C-alpha positions, -999 to 999 in steps of 0.1 A, spaced: -2 -2 0 29 27 1 32 35 -38 8 64 -32 -21 42 -35 -29 52 1 -29 89 1 -51 88 -33 -74 68 -16 -77 96 11 -77 122 -10 -107 111 -30 -126 107 2 -119 139 16 -129 154 -19 -163 134 -13 -156 117 -51 -188 94 -56 -194 72 -91 -228 53 -88 -251 39 -114 -286 42 -114 -306 17 -134 -336 36 -151 -367 21 -172 -357 -2 -199 -326 -14 -184 -308 14 -190 -280 28 -167 -269 61 -157 -236 68 -141 -235 99 -120 -201 118 -107 -202 135 -77 -172 160 -64 -180 177 -34 -216 173 -29 -221 187 -70 -226 168 -101 -202 167 -124 -193 160 -158 -163 135 -162 -157 146 -196 -155 184 -190 -140 190 -158 -104 202 -151 -101 203 -119 -70 186 -106 -80 164 -83 -109 151 -101 -81 139 -125 -59 122 -104 -90 106 -86 -100 92 -125 -60 81 -127 -63 63 -98 -94 44 -109 -82 36 -141 -49 19 -126 -73 2 -97 -94 -10 -123 -64 -26 -140 -63 -46 -117 -95 -57 -102 -105 -65 -141 -79 -90 -133 -91 -105 -103 -131 -100 -101 -150 -107 -75 -125 -124 -59 -109 -88 -49 -118 -84 -11 -102 -117 -6 -71 -106 -22 -70 -74 -1 -76 -90 33 -47 -114 25 -28 -86 14 -39 -68 47 -30 -103 68 8 -102 50 14 -72 57 3 -76 96 27 -108 94 56 -86 82 55 -54 105 83 -53 127 85 -53 165 99 -18 170 96 10 152 118 43 161 116 80 147 140 103 154 125 140 159 153 163 163 173 137 188 143 127 207 129 91 201 93 85 196 84 45 199 49 37 180 34 6 200 29 -27 177 -7 -20 181 -9 15 170 9 2 140 -14 -26 134 -45 -3 137 -26 23 112 -22 -4 87 -60 -16 91 -73 20 85 -49 25 54 -70 -8 41 -101 1 50 -100 37 36 -84 21 -3 -117 -3 3 -140 25 10 -123 48 -24 -126 15 -43 -163 16 -37 -167 54 -37 -155 54 -76 -178 26 -87 -150 -3 -92 -167 -32 -77 -184 -46 -109 -162 -29 -132 -151 -62 -142 -187 -69 -163 -182 -39 -177 -198 -40 -215 -180 -16 -237 -199 15 -252 -192 0 -284 -188 -36 -298 -161 -45 -325 -183 -39 -359 -190 -2 -342 -155 1 -337 -145 -6 -377 -172 14 -386 -156 47 -372 -126 37 -378 -126 18 -413 -86 15 -421 -82 -8 -392 -59 -39 -404 -62 -72 -391 -39 -81 -357 -29 -67 -324 -41 -33 -331 -79 -34 -329 -67 -50 -295 -52 -21 -287 -82 -1 -297 -105 -18 -278 -84 -15 -242 -79 24 -256 -117 22 -252 -122 2 -222 -94 28 -205 -112 61 -214 -146 45 -200 -130 35 -168 -111 71 -166 -148 91 -181 -175 77 -158 -208 85 -179 -189 94 -207 -212 94 -240 -205 72 -268 -202 106 -292 -175 114 -266 -158 83 -274 -158 83 -312 -143 121 -309 -110 102 -285 -106 71 -308 -106 85 -336 -82 117 -323 -57 86 -307 -60 66 -339 -61 90 -362 -44 73 -394 -74 44 -393 -96 69 -403 
């Protein structure tokens, strides 16, 4: 958890960032994005805190897509491993003084970091992301990028679609089309 993820998760909670799906009539889903209690457009905001949260969301989603519904078990196993590897003594030197943090305080701090991370995953709407369907299937992608050659580049385009959808929750299909045409302009 010491790769900045703990600070990113805290930032998400402190900024009150939420992404939630609302089921509408006819089986449609609408994604609502909020920051600080206000609705925002994920594709139009330039707020650096929001952008950082979406970068965190994208990186975290890559792991969650691989482990799927076992994410809670993986998180608990990681926590247990971290708790087991705690050293008996931790000393901080502050201007010549030595401050010893008790083993119990260190354990509680570590559990709190993991809890903050888990809550951030939930607030960012990442639970269930492994089942998300793309906005466009392969045939639709071929229509907007007619010069796509066969081969690995097609998978790269589909992965770019997935990354864009993750970093722009609730983004429209039209905005996605513009993004893909810009990124893969040689295939227009």
